[in-house]
PATIVEX-166128 format. One record per residue (C-alpha): residue in one letter; z, y, x. Coordinates in Angstrom, 2 decimals, padded with zeros to 5 digits, always signed. Layout:
N
[keza 'A', [Z, Y, X]]
...
END
This chain:
414
[keza 'M', [+084.22, +118.37, +132.17]]
[keza 'I', [+087.66, +116.83, +132.96]]
[keza 'E', [+088.25, +119.59, +135.54]]
[keza 'N', [+087.39, +122.24, +132.97]]
[keza 'I', [+089.83, +120.74, +130.47]]
[keza 'R', [+092.55, +120.64, +133.14]]
[keza 'L', [+091.91, +124.32, +134.02]]
[keza 'S', [+092.02, +125.14, +130.26]]
[keza 'F', [+095.43, +123.63, +129.76]]
[keza 'R', [+096.72, +125.32, +132.98]]
[keza 'G', [+095.51, +128.68, +131.59]]
[keza 'I', [+097.06, +128.04, +128.13]]
[keza 'F', [+100.46, +127.09, +129.60]]
[keza 'A', [+100.35, +130.04, +131.96]]
[keza 'H', [+100.34, +132.40, +128.96]]
[keza 'K', [+102.23, +130.37, +126.32]]
[keza 'M', [+103.05, +133.22, +123.92]]
[keza 'R', [+099.65, +134.75, +124.04]]
[keza 'S', [+097.99, +131.33, +123.50]]
[keza 'F', [+100.26, +130.55, +120.52]]
[keza 'L', [+099.59, +133.93, +118.86]]
[keza 'T', [+095.85, +133.30, +119.42]]
[keza 'M', [+096.11, +129.90, +117.79]]
[keza 'L', [+098.19, +131.21, +114.93]]
[keza 'G', [+095.15, +132.20, +112.76]]
[keza 'I', [+093.60, +128.74, +113.28]]
[keza 'I', [+096.90, +127.03, +112.55]]
[keza 'I', [+097.47, +129.01, +109.30]]
[keza 'G', [+093.88, +128.45, +108.10]]
[keza 'I', [+093.79, +124.75, +108.79]]
[keza 'A', [+097.35, +124.20, +107.37]]
[keza 'S', [+096.32, +126.05, +104.21]]
[keza 'I', [+093.17, +124.01, +103.75]]
[keza 'I', [+094.95, +120.70, +104.37]]
[keza 'A', [+097.73, +121.64, +101.88]]
[keza 'I', [+095.25, +122.78, +099.26]]
[keza 'V', [+092.96, +119.75, +099.65]]
[keza 'S', [+095.95, +117.35, +099.62]]
[keza 'T', [+097.34, +118.95, +096.45]]
[keza 'I', [+093.89, +118.92, +094.70]]
[keza 'K', [+093.34, +115.21, +095.72]]
[keza 'G', [+096.84, +114.34, +094.54]]
[keza 'T', [+096.40, +116.10, +091.21]]
[keza 'N', [+093.00, +114.48, +090.68]]
[keza 'D', [+094.46, +111.03, +091.48]]
[keza 'Q', [+097.30, +111.75, +089.00]]
[keza 'I', [+094.78, +112.72, +086.26]]
[keza 'E', [+092.87, +109.55, +086.84]]
[keza 'K', [+096.01, +107.42, +086.90]]
[keza 'N', [+097.31, +109.09, +083.71]]
[keza 'L', [+094.10, +108.26, +081.82]]
[keza 'I', [+093.24, +104.90, +083.29]]
[keza 'G', [+096.81, +103.65, +083.73]]
[keza 'S', [+098.53, +101.79, +086.48]]
[keza 'G', [+095.40, +100.41, +088.02]]
[keza 'N', [+094.39, +097.41, +085.77]]
[keza 'N', [+090.81, +098.77, +085.47]]
[keza 'T', [+090.31, +097.70, +081.85]]
[keza 'V', [+087.54, +099.09, +079.58]]
[keza 'K', [+088.03, +099.26, +075.85]]
[keza 'V', [+084.92, +099.03, +073.62]]
[keza 'A', [+085.58, +099.86, +069.97]]
[keza 'L', [+083.76, +100.89, +066.80]]
[keza 'Y', [+083.12, +104.63, +066.46]]
[keza 'Q', [+081.92, +106.68, +063.57]]
[keza 'E', [+080.27, +109.69, +065.23]]
[keza 'D', [+082.88, +110.80, +067.83]]
[keza 'L', [+085.96, +109.23, +066.19]]
[keza 'E', [+087.21, +105.71, +066.45]]
[keza 'Y', [+086.57, +103.94, +063.16]]
[keza 'S', [+089.59, +103.49, +060.88]]
[keza 'F', [+089.61, +100.16, +059.10]]
[keza 'D', [+091.93, +101.65, +056.43]]
[keza 'A', [+088.64, +102.80, +054.90]]
[keza 'G', [+087.45, +099.13, +054.74]]
[keza 'I', [+085.03, +097.09, +056.78]]
[keza 'P', [+081.80, +099.03, +057.47]]
[keza 'D', [+078.54, +097.57, +056.25]]
[keza 'G', [+076.24, +096.00, +058.84]]
[keza 'V', [+079.06, +095.31, +061.38]]
[keza 'P', [+079.73, +091.53, +061.74]]
[keza 'T', [+082.58, +089.91, +063.69]]
[keza 'V', [+081.94, +089.30, +067.36]]
[keza 'S', [+080.75, +085.77, +068.00]]
[keza 'K', [+081.73, +083.39, +070.83]]
[keza 'D', [+078.22, +083.72, +072.31]]
[keza 'T', [+078.59, +087.51, +072.37]]
[keza 'L', [+081.98, +087.22, +074.07]]
[keza 'E', [+080.39, +084.95, +076.74]]
[keza 'S', [+077.66, +087.63, +077.27]]
[keza 'L', [+080.38, +090.18, +077.86]]
[keza 'K', [+082.06, +087.90, +080.41]]
[keza 'N', [+078.75, +087.52, +082.25]]
[keza 'I', [+078.36, +091.28, +082.83]]
[keza 'E', [+078.25, +092.11, +086.50]]
[keza 'H', [+081.61, +093.29, +087.93]]
[keza 'V', [+083.54, +091.91, +084.89]]
[keza 'Q', [+086.41, +089.67, +085.85]]
[keza 'G', [+087.43, +088.83, +082.30]]
[keza 'A', [+086.86, +089.75, +078.63]]
[keza 'T', [+088.75, +089.26, +075.40]]
[keza 'L', [+088.61, +090.34, +071.73]]
[keza 'Y', [+091.41, +091.85, +069.80]]
[keza 'R', [+092.24, +093.77, +066.65]]
[keza 'S', [+094.63, +096.68, +066.39]]
[keza 'R', [+096.24, +098.66, +063.58]]
[keza 'Q', [+099.01, +101.26, +063.59]]
[keza 'S', [+101.95, +100.23, +061.42]]
[keza 'Y', [+103.76, +102.33, +058.87]]
[keza 'Q', [+106.41, +100.51, +056.76]]
[keza 'T', [+104.76, +097.25, +057.69]]
[keza 'I', [+106.95, +095.70, +060.36]]
[keza 'F', [+110.65, +095.06, +059.55]]
[keza 'R', [+113.61, +093.27, +060.96]]
[keza 'N', [+116.19, +093.32, +058.11]]
[keza 'N', [+116.39, +097.04, +057.21]]
[keza 'T', [+115.02, +098.27, +060.55]]
[keza 'S', [+111.39, +099.46, +060.40]]
[keza 'L', [+109.06, +099.81, +063.39]]
[keza 'D', [+107.09, +102.83, +062.18]]
[keza 'G', [+104.27, +104.12, +064.42]]
[keza 'G', [+104.08, +100.86, +066.33]]
[keza 'Y', [+100.88, +098.83, +066.72]]
[keza 'I', [+100.07, +095.33, +065.45]]
[keza 'M', [+097.71, +093.60, +067.83]]
[keza 'G', [+095.79, +090.48, +066.94]]
[keza 'V', [+095.05, +088.79, +070.25]]
[keza 'S', [+093.97, +085.56, +071.94]]
[keza 'Q', [+095.77, +083.78, +074.74]]
[keza 'D', [+093.93, +085.49, +077.54]]
[keza 'Y', [+094.70, +089.08, +076.37]]
[keza 'F', [+097.91, +089.40, +078.25]]
[keza 'S', [+096.44, +088.52, +081.73]]
[keza 'I', [+093.43, +090.81, +081.19]]
[keza 'V', [+095.42, +093.89, +080.08]]
[keza 'G', [+098.04, +093.37, +082.83]]
[keza 'L', [+101.05, +092.19, +080.84]]
[keza 'T', [+103.62, +089.71, +082.10]]
[keza 'I', [+105.96, +087.59, +079.86]]
[keza 'K', [+109.61, +088.57, +080.54]]
[keza 'Q', [+111.12, +086.18, +077.97]]
[keza 'G', [+109.88, +083.16, +076.13]]
[keza 'R', [+106.10, +082.66, +076.12]]
[keza 'G', [+102.91, +084.41, +075.18]]
[keza 'I', [+100.31, +083.69, +072.45]]
[keza 'T', [+098.66, +080.30, +073.10]]
[keza 'E', [+095.31, +078.72, +072.11]]
[keza 'D', [+097.26, +076.30, +069.93]]
[keza 'D', [+098.88, +079.25, +068.04]]
[keza 'N', [+095.42, +080.41, +067.07]]
[keza 'K', [+094.11, +076.96, +066.21]]
[keza 'K', [+097.03, +076.12, +063.96]]
[keza 'Y', [+097.33, +079.62, +062.50]]
[keza 'R', [+100.95, +079.82, +063.55]]
[keza 'Q', [+103.03, +082.77, +062.35]]
[keza 'V', [+104.47, +083.77, +065.69]]
[keza 'A', [+104.74, +087.12, +067.43]]
[keza 'V', [+105.27, +088.54, +070.91]]
[keza 'L', [+107.09, +091.91, +071.27]]
[keza 'D', [+106.77, +094.41, +074.02]]
[keza 'E', [+110.00, +095.63, +075.52]]
[keza 'T', [+110.02, +098.87, +073.44]]
[keza 'S', [+109.59, +097.13, +070.08]]
[keza 'A', [+112.18, +094.43, +071.11]]
[keza 'K', [+114.74, +097.16, +071.86]]
[keza 'L', [+113.98, +099.08, +068.64]]
[keza 'L', [+114.25, +096.02, +066.42]]
[keza 'F', [+116.91, +093.92, +068.18]]
[keza 'G', [+118.82, +096.32, +070.45]]
[keza 'E', [+120.57, +094.28, +073.10]]
[keza 'E', [+120.19, +090.97, +071.23]]
[keza 'N', [+117.90, +088.28, +072.51]]
[keza 'P', [+114.96, +088.28, +070.05]]
[keza 'I', [+113.54, +084.85, +070.92]]
[keza 'G', [+113.63, +082.51, +067.95]]
[keza 'K', [+114.52, +085.34, +065.49]]
[keza 'T', [+112.31, +086.48, +062.63]]
[keza 'I', [+110.62, +089.72, +061.68]]
[keza 'E', [+108.49, +090.52, +058.62]]
[keza 'I', [+104.92, +091.83, +058.87]]
[keza 'S', [+103.68, +092.89, +055.46]]
[keza 'S', [+106.52, +090.77, +053.90]]
[keza 'T', [+105.34, +087.67, +055.83]]
[keza 'P', [+107.88, +086.12, +058.25]]
[keza 'F', [+106.86, +085.82, +061.91]]
[keza 'T', [+108.99, +084.02, +064.55]]
[keza 'I', [+109.45, +085.85, +067.87]]
[keza 'V', [+108.38, +083.59, +070.78]]
[keza 'G', [+108.21, +086.07, +073.62]]
[keza 'V', [+108.81, +089.48, +075.07]]
[keza 'C', [+106.23, +091.07, +077.40]]
[keza 'A', [+106.02, +094.13, +079.72]]
[keza 'D', [+103.52, +095.80, +081.99]]
[keza 'K', [+103.21, +094.14, +085.43]]
[keza 'E', [+103.46, +097.57, +086.96]]
[keza 'T', [+105.75, +100.21, +085.51]]
[keza 'F', [+103.71, +103.30, +084.71]]
[keza 'E', [+104.80, +106.51, +083.05]]
[keza 'P', [+102.06, +109.04, +082.40]]
[keza 'T', [+102.84, +112.73, +082.98]]
[keza 'M', [+103.01, +114.50, +079.64]]
[keza 'E', [+103.05, +118.32, +079.61]]
[keza 'S', [+101.83, +119.09, +076.15]]
[keza 'I', [+101.52, +117.60, +072.62]]
[keza 'D', [+097.88, +116.80, +073.41]]
[keza 'D', [+099.00, +114.63, +076.30]]
[keza 'Y', [+101.35, +112.83, +073.94]]
[keza 'H', [+098.48, +112.00, +071.48]]
[keza 'T', [+096.29, +110.88, +074.40]]
[keza 'Y', [+098.79, +108.43, +075.77]]
[keza 'N', [+100.62, +107.40, +072.62]]
[keza 'Q', [+098.58, +104.26, +071.81]]
[keza 'S', [+098.81, +102.96, +075.44]]
[keza 'T', [+102.60, +103.46, +075.68]]
[keza 'G', [+103.81, +102.96, +072.05]]
[keza 'S', [+105.63, +099.89, +070.79]]
[keza 'K', [+103.51, +096.85, +070.06]]
[keza 'V', [+103.79, +093.52, +068.19]]
[keza 'Y', [+101.27, +090.86, +069.29]]
[keza 'V', [+100.22, +088.11, +066.78]]
[keza 'P', [+097.55, +085.40, +067.04]]
[keza 'S', [+094.15, +086.80, +066.17]]
[keza 'E', [+093.59, +084.01, +063.58]]
[keza 'S', [+096.73, +085.19, +061.77]]
[keza 'W', [+095.20, +088.61, +061.16]]
[keza 'P', [+093.80, +087.83, +057.67]]
[keza 'I', [+097.37, +087.24, +056.41]]
[keza 'F', [+097.98, +090.98, +056.21]]
[keza 'Y', [+094.49, +092.49, +056.83]]
[keza 'Q', [+090.85, +091.64, +056.11]]
[keza 'F', [+089.46, +088.20, +057.03]]
[keza 'D', [+086.14, +089.38, +058.50]]
[keza 'E', [+087.31, +092.56, +060.28]]
[keza 'P', [+085.26, +093.22, +063.44]]
[keza 'Q', [+087.08, +093.00, +066.69]]
[keza 'N', [+087.36, +095.46, +069.66]]
[keza 'A', [+086.57, +094.22, +073.10]]
[keza 'L', [+088.56, +094.62, +076.30]]
[keza 'L', [+087.00, +093.99, +079.70]]
[keza 'K', [+088.72, +093.81, +083.06]]
[keza 'V', [+086.53, +095.32, +085.83]]
[keza 'D', [+086.69, +094.69, +089.59]]
[keza 'A', [+086.85, +098.38, +090.48]]
[keza 'T', [+087.56, +101.71, +088.89]]
[keza 'S', [+084.11, +103.07, +089.97]]
[keza 'N', [+082.40, +100.36, +087.90]]
[keza 'M', [+084.22, +101.00, +084.62]]
[keza 'T', [+081.67, +103.47, +083.15]]
[keza 'R', [+078.65, +101.23, +083.85]]
[keza 'V', [+080.36, +098.09, +082.49]]
[keza 'G', [+081.49, +099.99, +079.36]]
[keza 'K', [+077.92, +101.11, +078.53]]
[keza 'E', [+076.51, +097.64, +079.08]]
[keza 'A', [+079.22, +096.00, +076.93]]
[keza 'A', [+078.57, +098.55, +074.15]]
[keza 'T', [+074.83, +097.71, +074.27]]
[keza 'I', [+075.52, +094.00, +073.93]]
[keza 'L', [+077.89, +094.44, +071.03]]
[keza 'N', [+075.49, +096.79, +069.21]]
[keza 'T', [+072.65, +094.27, +069.23]]
[keza 'N', [+074.27, +092.63, +066.16]]
[keza 'V', [+075.15, +095.91, +064.42]]
[keza 'S', [+072.71, +097.11, +061.78]]
[keza 'S', [+074.69, +100.19, +060.67]]
[keza 'S', [+073.34, +103.54, +061.88]]
[keza 'S', [+076.60, +105.47, +061.26]]
[keza 'V', [+079.00, +103.07, +062.96]]
[keza 'Q', [+078.42, +101.87, +066.50]]
[keza 'Y', [+080.39, +100.28, +069.36]]
[keza 'K', [+081.19, +102.77, +072.16]]
[keza 'A', [+083.15, +102.40, +075.39]]
[keza 'Q', [+086.25, +104.46, +075.82]]
[keza 'D', [+085.05, +106.14, +079.01]]
[keza 'L', [+088.40, +107.12, +080.54]]
[keza 'L', [+086.91, +107.53, +083.95]]
[keza 'K', [+084.49, +110.16, +082.58]]
[keza 'Q', [+087.34, +111.98, +080.83]]
[keza 'A', [+089.23, +112.04, +084.08]]
[keza 'K', [+086.21, +113.44, +085.96]]
[keza 'D', [+085.64, +116.06, +083.19]]
[keza 'I', [+089.22, +117.27, +083.50]]
[keza 'Q', [+088.95, +117.36, +087.32]]
[keza 'N', [+085.74, +119.36, +087.15]]
[keza 'L', [+087.42, +122.07, +085.01]]
[keza 'S', [+089.46, +123.16, +087.96]]
[keza 'K', [+086.68, +122.63, +090.57]]
[keza 'S', [+085.66, +126.30, +090.84]]
[keza 'T', [+089.25, +127.46, +091.27]]
[keza 'N', [+089.85, +124.83, +093.88]]
[keza 'A', [+086.71, +125.88, +095.80]]
[keza 'M', [+087.83, +129.53, +095.65]]
[keza 'L', [+091.22, +128.64, +097.10]]
[keza 'I', [+089.55, +126.78, +099.99]]
[keza 'W', [+087.27, +129.72, +100.68]]
[keza 'I', [+090.25, +132.12, +100.73]]
[keza 'A', [+091.97, +129.75, +103.22]]
[keza 'G', [+088.76, +129.78, +105.24]]
[keza 'I', [+088.99, +133.59, +105.69]]
[keza 'S', [+092.07, +133.04, +107.86]]
[keza 'L', [+089.99, +130.69, +110.02]]
[keza 'L', [+087.44, +133.51, +110.41]]
[keza 'V', [+090.23, +135.93, +111.43]]
[keza 'G', [+091.57, +133.25, +113.80]]
[keza 'G', [+088.10, +132.90, +115.36]]
[keza 'I', [+087.86, +136.62, +115.95]]
[keza 'G', [+091.30, +136.49, +117.55]]
[keza 'V', [+090.12, +133.69, +119.92]]
[keza 'M', [+087.04, +135.70, +120.85]]
[keza 'N', [+089.18, +138.85, +121.49]]
[keza 'I', [+091.61, +136.98, +123.82]]
[keza 'M', [+088.83, +135.19, +125.64]]
[keza 'L', [+087.20, +138.65, +126.37]]
[keza 'V', [+090.50, +139.81, +127.69]]
[keza 'T', [+090.76, +136.65, +129.79]]
[keza 'V', [+087.27, +137.24, +131.24]]
[keza 'T', [+088.26, +140.87, +132.19]]
[keza 'E', [+091.52, +139.61, +133.80]]
[keza 'R', [+089.69, +136.93, +135.74]]
[keza 'T', [+086.65, +138.99, +136.77]]
[keza 'K', [+087.50, +138.78, +140.53]]
[keza 'E', [+087.96, +134.92, +140.19]]
[keza 'I', [+084.56, +134.70, +138.54]]
[keza 'G', [+082.91, +136.80, +141.24]]
[keza 'L', [+084.45, +134.64, +143.99]]
[keza 'K', [+083.23, +131.45, +142.35]]
[keza 'K', [+079.69, +132.84, +141.95]]
[keza 'A', [+079.83, +134.10, +145.61]]
[keza 'I', [+080.42, +130.53, +146.86]]
[keza 'G', [+077.59, +129.08, +144.78]]
[keza 'A', [+078.92, +128.49, +141.25]]
[keza 'K', [+076.07, +128.41, +138.71]]
[keza 'K', [+075.98, +130.40, +135.47]]
[keza 'K', [+076.09, +127.18, +133.50]]
[keza 'A', [+079.30, +126.04, +135.24]]
[keza 'I', [+081.03, +129.39, +134.52]]
[keza 'L', [+079.79, +129.37, +130.93]]
[keza 'F', [+081.12, +125.83, +130.32]]
[keza 'Q', [+084.49, +126.53, +131.93]]
[keza 'F', [+085.23, +129.39, +129.54]]
[keza 'L', [+083.62, +127.65, +126.62]]
[keza 'T', [+085.81, +124.58, +127.19]]
[keza 'E', [+088.93, +126.86, +127.36]]
[keza 'A', [+088.07, +128.28, +123.96]]
[keza 'V', [+087.43, +124.88, +122.46]]
[keza 'V', [+090.60, +123.42, +123.81]]
[keza 'L', [+092.59, +126.40, +122.50]]
[keza 'T', [+091.16, +126.09, +118.95]]
[keza 'S', [+091.39, +122.23, +118.99]]
[keza 'I', [+095.17, +122.43, +119.76]]
[keza 'G', [+095.44, +124.99, +116.96]]
[keza 'G', [+093.49, +122.62, +114.63]]
[keza 'I', [+095.76, +119.62, +115.40]]
[keza 'V', [+098.94, +121.68, +115.00]]
[keza 'G', [+097.42, +123.13, +111.76]]
[keza 'V', [+096.76, +119.60, +110.34]]
[keza 'L', [+100.35, +118.53, +111.08]]
[keza 'T', [+101.67, +121.79, +109.56]]
[keza 'G', [+099.45, +121.32, +106.50]]
[keza 'I', [+100.73, +117.78, +105.89]]
[keza 'G', [+104.34, +119.10, +106.16]]
[keza 'L', [+103.50, +121.96, +103.80]]
[keza 'A', [+101.91, +119.59, +101.29]]
[keza 'K', [+105.04, +117.39, +101.32]]
[keza 'L', [+107.27, +120.46, +100.77]]
[keza 'I', [+105.14, +121.60, +097.80]]
[keza 'S', [+105.51, +118.09, +096.37]]
[keza 'I', [+109.29, +118.12, +096.84]]
[keza 'F', [+110.01, +121.54, +095.45]]
[keza 'N', [+107.27, +121.89, +092.85]]
[keza 'G', [+106.82, +118.26, +091.76]]
[keza 'T', [+103.10, +118.56, +092.36]]
[keza 'P', [+101.54, +115.24, +093.38]]
[keza 'V', [+099.89, +115.25, +096.84]]
[keza 'S', [+097.53, +112.82, +098.52]]
[keza 'I', [+096.73, +113.29, +102.22]]
[keza 'S', [+092.99, +113.17, +102.86]]
[keza 'I', [+092.04, +111.58, +106.21]]
[keza 'P', [+088.41, +112.88, +106.07]]
[keza 'A', [+089.74, +116.39, +105.50]]
[keza 'M', [+092.03, +116.06, +108.54]]
[keza 'I', [+089.17, +114.96, +110.76]]
[keza 'L', [+086.79, +117.64, +109.45]]
[keza 'S', [+089.47, +120.30, +109.99]]
[keza 'V', [+089.90, +119.43, +113.65]]
[keza 'L', [+086.12, +119.21, +114.17]]
[keza 'F', [+085.73, +122.61, +112.39]]
[keza 'S', [+088.38, +124.22, +114.65]]
[keza 'M', [+086.40, +122.89, +117.66]]
[keza 'A', [+083.28, +124.46, +116.18]]
[keza 'I', [+085.14, +127.78, +115.85]]
[keza 'G', [+085.95, +127.54, +119.56]]
[keza 'I', [+082.32, +127.09, +120.42]]
[keza 'I', [+081.04, +129.84, +118.15]]
[keza 'F', [+083.61, +132.49, +118.98]]
[keza 'G', [+083.96, +131.42, +122.67]]
[keza 'L', [+080.23, +131.73, +123.28]]
[keza 'L', [+080.12, +135.55, +123.70]]
[keza 'P', [+083.05, +135.74, +126.17]]
[keza 'S', [+081.66, +132.75, +128.03]]
[keza 'Y', [+078.23, +134.26, +128.15]]
[keza 'K', [+079.64, +137.54, +129.47]]
[keza 'A', [+081.60, +135.67, +132.17]]
[keza 'A', [+078.49, +133.72, +133.24]]
[keza 'N', [+076.39, +136.84, +133.59]]
[keza 'L', [+078.77, +138.93, +135.66]]
[keza 'D', [+077.28, +140.33, +138.83]]
[keza 'P', [+079.24, +138.70, +141.72]]
[keza 'I', [+079.24, +141.88, +143.86]]
[keza 'E', [+080.56, +144.05, +141.01]]
[keza 'A', [+083.05, +141.31, +140.00]]
[keza 'L', [+084.46, +141.16, +143.61]]
[keza 'R', [+084.84, +144.98, +143.64]]
[keza 'H', [+086.72, +144.85, +140.25]]
[keza 'E', [+090.31, +146.06, +140.44]]
END
């Protein structure tokens, strides 16, 4: 086998241009597939990241009326109690859950003021002390909401960086006061995401999808919520999961636990299944992506035919050599494996060069077109193995022809 590989490389380097042109179809086909797969994987990763965020793996479980999230502006729904401490403990005990917290949320219009400056479209969040760590927020200035704030019903607030800038500009907001529904709240902290994440927005629909996750927020103790909203308003749940792949399962189980205490038939807890939304969007382009890969595969077929053609020419050129080897006792199997090895080595080199070219092409597409790419290691390995398979399939006929040459006729060949 080693000798066959050595002879194969000698034959390839003896006819460099011919060998390169033979490999060209394989190189183009493999490069196209690697570039397409890398672009598809990068786009799918971007879709998932846009919906799920910067990787904090949190699942939101909220009240829904049919397919729409319930609006508490319509009042508290009948048959939906507040979530008890025992229920929260049950949520924390779900497999793959690393933490769980309850919170309330309401979009603000003419509710939050600092002097004459209003924070319209922002969100008021009633949270407990563990909310910040679960959702992936870090305190940049001051402190967060504490257990003591909730126990003593303190009128304190934490701003995110967006709301701090909108209300206070370049001033330090710590210790200053804002009004929420005409009630003064003292700013005790400013928070921000641990990882900076900006979703890609290409349409108005994207804006509405990401608006709540990226809009300005004011966080207050959950026990202060009745100051400006209803006392017994049911909470939403937020669960931190150990891996993205477990988010759907955890969300369904959490919704089931929360719904055990709900007697309403029209309003139920549902998990915001962002992972499923991402998969649905990815599946929309699945047929188009498959078609592109098949088109790229055609060039591999053409490349394989080119390999077979050149190998037939090589057999014709080396007829006398084959006849001499057979005359001194070389077996059919040895001749067949020699030429088959040469075809496999030729296509394998083409496959490796194609993979490297495909990676470079994917990077260029990303630079010039802004399309996200993610190099797939399994695709690279499969591409090289596939190029070897092409060598075996399309090298079989020339190798078989060489192995079955009559030695006397081969020696007479001019």
